[in-house]
C-alpha positions as CSV (number, residue, x, y, z in Angstrom):
1,M,-22.5,-13.8,-11.2
2,T,-21.4,-16.0,-8.4
3,S,-19.4,-14.9,-5.4
4,H,-16.3,-16.6,-6.8
5,D,-16.6,-14.4,-10.0
6,V,-16.9,-11.3,-7.9
7,T,-13.8,-12.3,-5.8
8,V,-11.7,-13.0,-9.0
9,A,-12.9,-9.7,-10.5
10,G,-11.9,-7.8,-7.3
11,Y,-8.4,-9.4,-7.3
12,L,-8.0,-8.6,-11.0
13,A,-9.0,-4.9,-10.3
14,I,-6.5,-4.6,-7.5
15,T,-3.8,-6.1,-9.8
16,A,-4.7,-3.8,-12.6
17,A,-4.6,-0.8,-10.3
18,G,-1.1,-1.9,-9.0
19,F,0.2,-2.1,-12.6
20,G,-1.4,1.2,-13.4
21,L,0.3,2.9,-10.4
22,E,3.6,1.4,-11.3
23,A,3.3,2.6,-14.9
24,L,2.5,6.1,-13.6
25,A,5.5,5.9,-11.2
26,R,7.8,4.9,-14.0
27,R,6.8,8.0,-16.0
28,G,8.0,10.2,-13.2
29,R,5.6,13.1,-13.6
30,L,3.5,12.6,-10.5
31,G,6.3,12.0,-8.0
32,I,5.1,8.5,-7.0
33,P,8.0,6.2,-6.1
34,H,8.1,3.0,-8.1
35,I,8.0,-0.4,-6.3
36,S,11.8,-1.0,-6.3
37,A,12.4,2.3,-4.6
38,V,9.7,1.5,-2.0
39,L,11.1,-1.9,-1.3
40,S,14.6,-0.7,-1.0
41,R,13.5,1.9,1.5
42,L,11.6,-0.7,3.5
43,M,14.5,-3.1,3.5
44,Q,16.6,-0.6,5.4
45,S,15.1,-1.4,8.8
46,K,14.9,-4.7,10.6
47,P,11.2,-4.5,11.5
48,S,10.3,-3.9,7.9
49,R,12.3,-6.8,6.8
50,V,10.5,-9.1,9.3
51,G,7.2,-7.8,8.1
52,I,8.0,-8.4,4.5
53,I,9.2,-12.0,5.3
54,A,6.0,-12.6,7.3
55,G,3.9,-11.3,4.4
56,W,5.7,-13.7,2.0
57,A,5.2,-16.6,4.4
58,W,1.5,-15.7,4.8
59,L,1.1,-15.7,1.0
60,G,3.0,-19.0,0.7
61,L,0.8,-20.7,3.3
62,H,-2.5,-19.5,1.9
63,F,-1.9,-19.7,-1.9
64,F,0.7,-22.4,-2.4
65,G,0.2,-24.7,0.6
66,R,-2.2,-27.2,-0.9
């Protein structure tokens, strides 16, 4: 297994964990807020909005800037 395969597997595991947490949050039994509730809470303050925009810019530069 190459390092590229390990990296892809790691990203897939993180993505699967995110989807799993979202599914648990949507059930509502554990008290975990779902992603739309978290993002709406984060968008209430200006520093959080700046951080979210900076994060999207970083993703855009690194993944789509070829």
